[in-house]
C-alpha positions in Angstrom: 0.0 0.0 0.0 1.2 3.5 -0.9 1.4 6.2 1.8 -0.4 9.4 1.2 1.8 12.3 2.3 1.2 16.0 2.6 3.4 18.2 0.4 5.5 20.9 2.0 6.0 19.0 5.2 9.0 17.3 6.8 9.2 13.7 5.5 8.9 11.1 8.2 11.0 8.0 7.9 9.0 4.7 7.4 10.8 1.9 9.2 10.3 -1.9 9.0 11.8 -4.7 11.0 10.5 -8.2 11.5 7.3 -7.2 9.8 6.6 -4.3 12.2 6.2 -0.9 10.5 6.6 2.4 12.3 7.6 6.0 11.7 10.4 8.1 13.0 11.3 11.8 12.9 14.7 12.4 11.4 15.2 15.3 13.8 15.0 13.0 16.8 16.8 10.1 15.3 19.8 12.2 14.4 20.3 13.3 18.0 21.1 9.7 19.0 19.7 10.6 22.4 16.4 8.9 22.2 14.6 5.9 20.7 11.2 6.7 19.4 8.4 5.7 17.1 4.9 6.1 16.0 3.1 2.9 15.2 1.1 1.8 12.2 -1.5 -0.9 11.8 1.1 -3.2 10.3 3.1 -6.0 12.0 0.9 -7.0 15.0 -1.3 -10.0 15.9 -4.7 -8.3 16.6 -7.6 -9.4 14.4 -10.7 -7.9 12.8 -11.3 -4.2 13.4 -8.1 -4.2 15.6 -5.9 -5.6 12.8 -3.2 -5.8 13.4 -1.0 -3.6 15.6 -3.5 -2.3 18.2 -2.2 -0.9 21.5 -5.3 -0.3 23.6 -6.5 -2.8 26.2 -9.8 -1.0 26.7 -11.7 -1.4 23.4 -12.3 -5.1 23.5 -9.2 -6.6 21.9 -7.7 -9.8 23.2 -5.3 -8.7 25.9 -2.8 -11.4 24.9 -2.8 -9.9 21.4 -2.2 -6.4 22.7 0.6 -7.6 24.9 2.3 -9.3 22.0 2.0 -6.1 20.0 3.8 -4.3 22.8 6.4 -7.0 22.9 7.1 -6.7 19.2 7.3 -2.9 19.3 9.6 -2.9 22.2 11.9 -5.4 20.4 12.2 -3.4 17.2 12.7 -0.1 19.1 15.2 -1.6 21.4 13.2 -0.7 24.5 12.5 -2.5 27.7 8.8 -3.7 27.8 9.0 -3.8 31.6 9.9 -0.1 31.8 7.1 1.3 29.6 4.7 3.7 31.2 1.2 4.4 29.7 -0.9 7.6 29.9 -4.5 7.7 30.9 -6.0 10.1 28.4 -9.2 12.1 28.9 -8.3 15.2 26.8 -6.8 17.2 29.7 -3.6 19.1 29.9 -2.4 17.2 32.9 1.2 16.1 32.8 2.7 13.4 35.0 6.4 13.3 36.0 7.5 9.7 35.4 10.1 8.1 37.7 11.7 4.7 38.0 8.8 3.8 40.4 6.4 4.0 37.4 8.0 1.3 35.4 5.4 -1.1 33.8 2.3 1.0 34.8 -0.5 0.4 32.4 1.0 -2.9 31.1 2.1 -5.1 34.0 0.9 -2.9 36.9 -2.3 -0.9 37.5 -1.9 2.8 37.0 -2.3 4.8 40.2 -3.3 7.9 38.2 -6.0 9.0 35.8 -6.7 12.0 33.6 -3.1 12.2 32.4 -2.5 13.2 28.8 1.2 14.0 29.0 4.3 12.3 30.4 7.8 13.7 31.1 10.9 12.1 32.4 14.7 12.4 32.7 15.2 8.7 33.6 17.1 6.8 30.8 15.4 3.7 29.7 11.9 4.6 30.7 9.6 4.5 27.7 6.7 7.0 27.6 3.6 5.7 25.7 0.6 7.7 24.6 -2.4 6.8 22.3 -4.0 8.1 19.1 -6.5 7.7 16.3 -6.4 11.2 14.8 -5.3 13.4 17.7 -1.8 15.0 17.7 1.2 13.4 19.4 3.8 15.9 20.7 7.4 14.7 21.1 9.8 16.9 23.1 13.5 16.5 23.7 15.6 18.8 25.9 19.2 17.9 24.8 20.7 20.2 27.4 19.1 18.8 30.5 18.6 15.2 29.1 14.8 15.2 29.5 11.9 14.2 27.3 8.1 14.8 27.1 5.4 13.0 25.2 1.8 14.4 25.1 -1.6 13.7 23.5 -3.2 16.8 22.1 -6.7 16.6 20.5 -8.6 19.8 19.7 -9.4 20.3 23.3 -5.8 19.8 24.4 -4.6 22.0 21.6 -6.9 24.9 22.3 -5.8 24.7 25.9 -2.1 24.6 24.9 -1.0 21.1 25.8 2.4 21.7 24.3 3.0 24.6 26.6 1.8 22.6 29.6 4.3 19.9 28.8 7.1 22.4 28.4 6.1 24.0 31.7 6.3 20.6 33.5 9.8 20.0 32.0 10.9 23.5 33.0 9.7 23.0 36.6 11.2 19.5 37.0 14.4 19.7 34.9 15.1 23.3 34.2 14.2 23.0 30.6 14.3 26.2 28.5 12.0 26.2 25.5 14.7 27.6 23.2 16.7 24.4 23.6 13.8 22.0 22.9 13.4 19.9 19.8 9.6 19.6 19.3 7.9 17.2 16.8 4.2 17.3 15.9 3.4 13.7 14.9 1.0 11.8 12.6 -2.6 12.9 13.1 -5.5 14.3 11.1 -4.7 17.0 8.6 -6.6 20.2 7.9 -8.0 18.9 4.7 -9.7 16.1 6.6 -10.7 17.8 9.9 -14.1 19.5 9.6 -15.4 21.2 12.7 -18.4 23.2 13.7 -18.6 26.9 14.4 -18.3 26.4 18.2 -14.9 24.7 17.8 -13.6 27.3 15.3 -14.7 30.1 17.6 -12.8 28.5 20.5 -9.6 28.5 18.5 -10.2 32.0 17.3 -10.6 33.2 20.9 -7.7 31.1 22.2 -5.2 32.3 19.5 -6.5 35.9 19.3 -7.7 35.7 15.7 -11.0 35.5 14.0 -9.7 35.2 10.5 -6.6 33.0 10.3 -6.7 31.1 7.0 -3.6 29.1 8.0 -5.5 27.9 11.2 -9.0 27.4 9.9 -11.3 28.5 7.1 -15.1 28.6 6.6 -16.7 26.6 3.9 -20.0 27.1 2.0 -21.8 24.6 4.2 -21.0 26.7 7.3 -18.4 24.2 8.6 -14.7 24.9 9.1 -11.5 23.1 8.2 -9.2 23.3 11.2 -5.4 22.8 11.1 -4.3 21.2 14.4 -0.7 21.0 13.1 -0.5 24.7 12.6 -2.2 25.4 16.0 0.3 23.2 17.8 3.1 24.9 16.0 1.7 28.3 17.1 1.6 27.0 20.7 5.3 26.0 20.6 6.3 29.3 19.0 4.4 31.3 21.6 6.1 29.2 24.3 9.6 30.1 23.0 10.5 27.0 21.0 12.6 28.1 18.0 10.9 27.8 14.6 13.8 25.8 13.2 13.4 23.3 16.1 9.8 22.6 15.4 9.2 19.6 13.0 5.7 18.9 11.6 4.5 15.6 10.2 3.7 14.9 6.6 1.4 11.9 7.5 -2.3 12.2 8.1 -4.1 9.4 9.9 -7.4 10.0 8.0 -5.7 10.0 4.6 -4.2 6.5 5.3 -7.0 4.5 7.0 -5.6 1.1 5.8 -2.3 1.9 7.4 -3.3 3.9 10.4 -6.3 3.9 12.8 -8.6 7.0 12.3 -11.5 7.8 14.5 -13.0 10.1 11.8 -12.8 7.3 9.3 -13.8 4.2 11.4 -15.6 5.7 14.5 -15.3 3.5 17.5 -14.8 0.3 15.5 -11.0 0.4 15.6 -7.9 0.0 17.6 -5.4 2.7 18.8 -2.0 3.8 17.5 0.7 4.6 20.0 3.6 7.0 20.3 6.8 5.8 22.0 9.7 8.0 23.4 12.6 6.8 25.5 15.7 8.6 26.6 18.8 6.6 25.8 21.4 5.8 28.5 24.1 8.5 28.4 27.6 7.6 27.4 30.9 9.1 28.3 
């Protein structure tokens, strides 16, 4: 199957190993400081509407299949399955600081937290995991203080500036300065596919201080709007002080590639979930 890519964006690398297919940002890979990936539907063992690489335990998939999918992804990324930590997403801007004591939460251990859409850590070898089916994954790397952040940002998270909330958490915990951060806006629904009502468009207009921002949204003859979550998250990072040259925007839309990626707008609730993975590598002398 051929990938549909959006022109004028940074080209993500499509990787394959042992049948597992995932995506990586060149900007993160080139640092050699992190292992990371964004999953596809390819290379897992889930069946039916979950076929085949589903990462959610909560939508009715066979838990043994989901666990095997995690095992396969951990293997190809070179990460430790036992030290993965899962979010508990409810479209908030809540960010959890992940420590060694969180290892395995959401996979082998019950999570003792809820309503967490963002995760940050400075512990090498701890893999942050968040989930998607059109919403925006935000990857952050602070190469100065050796810290990372990974956040889920749907339209609610975006309008409430999830990217800034994640940066603020990193600044508070690790001393991160936005100007040092590499920020990547990952595979999610593109503006061409994301139709919203007037209420959502107005919320963005108020939040970003604009009522006519064609790069952010535009009104159609049917009274609906096409909203650009990629541009909105880029604006959030720029406002927060991330340098423009350090912001990297995906060229892959989940809705444009429904056979390769799960999309809520395309499939509704009859689907699995994609996952984003980010792990700080062990430091070398």
